[in-house]
Steps between C-alpha positions, in 0.01 A plus 500: 500500500123509448274394785362205305849370422613560857204304636577216262869483595468560874550195720162397647631525857637852439178659378377787715806474726636818657882460491535737797276285720706268726242226444593486131843355584347164594334486158825590324675222694238253379550617141877460541459145630277410206730645233795266451632712214501816716670313783781405262562868428521581870725197552745650251480845660555356846799295385659816360439685825652219707804484271573867570452498877818624668700255709505517877242519773216743556133532430357513149185712464247445224282799417152440361489127572130489409406182315860390440693205640861622525512371859524149349837602352651709781497352852406751773390758241332799663184532292310826498226695329347845523164328547423311819462148366541151641815290479751784491752605764394864525311787340721797414539807286816475286547877537549460877628156596518375861858373492818612671789651310687230305236252615440329164716288272271559203167636384330298226179557303307405187281761329511734800733797439273651236222514762706713742375857468820655640806298389736758651359428846529127438864515393580728792352239734671215316836678530445521875374144551719294266852427618814554295526250214130433544273509198166604357381238251186528291304403190309794352326618181736649240462754221551391139306571182305175545434536872385861458229381262394213728504688829335815366232327289432166667588543867296665775790663688629850409810498279667838436856502368481870414447636849781704654396390849624187673191466715127532454192599696413224749187298428436146613803281588456297181300729274752784543802445276722605213622193317774706332656602832775230515619594149493869594715437807749249360526606137375846403586676830766262629771769512272706726420193710873442555551861604219481753580148623872445437505208746313282252688329218313337212603137523272352234246621247343236278203590274296185435170324428335677203193277482512203741322698773233617257411139429471436873237771537645614830280481807196661346462353149444150371809298410561460129750214524527180706781446748644230276572762232712722723842347425449515123379860512797606712739335252342700220526819707867437566562510124382863507787605729663738245175698475407505868566876523200546269280211617544437873203552729688442826847549642693328775685767700752461783667782696781466752570742783856631528570779748815586307367532141736424215471526124184335364562158348307361209201297624480139389 
């Protein structure tokens, strides 16, 4: 994206913002509040996450709470972020979490896993902290022909589906990333993931949303559609279901912990 086009499309409140500065989160929250269309996307993501929470008691941890509002959907949610920001329960590093063994019912996140520079350390910690039949539930970028074009040409975050590494060199908490990482873990290298972390069963994998998020502009670009258009656009997207393996930009992913692994079942 050229600088002139980027300046034109960037949301006025997001100009000159450093995403790794904790003070930027307050601005992103303001943008979220002002973008009804973007809120509708997060509403849908949060409803999916809630639908897949495991039954029973226990704490639910959200990683990378940032500008989100998942706490409105999950009572007593433990919100967290790598950055020390206001209105969250605690600051933590997902590679070394301050919870006792089997202390969590679930870990949930939206657009966070691909920012973790060492996913092996994260899943090691998650295996320790999440109790049996607990879950990891997330919405993440996904690799398709369409998304590869968008993320590599029009998005500021790194996107490398060819790398043989799961991790990447740490940079800032938000500027460091590989948007292809979820696809690498749960599609291309999933057999290896299962060998290294046999406790985790893939419960759901749903590629989705080829263009609705683009029209929202995310947290840094202007919105290209009003909130009132969201329902119609999602209906049109749903008609593209048979081609989602080539068009999806995101995926909903749910894993369940089972200390006595069995044969993998087909995700739904």
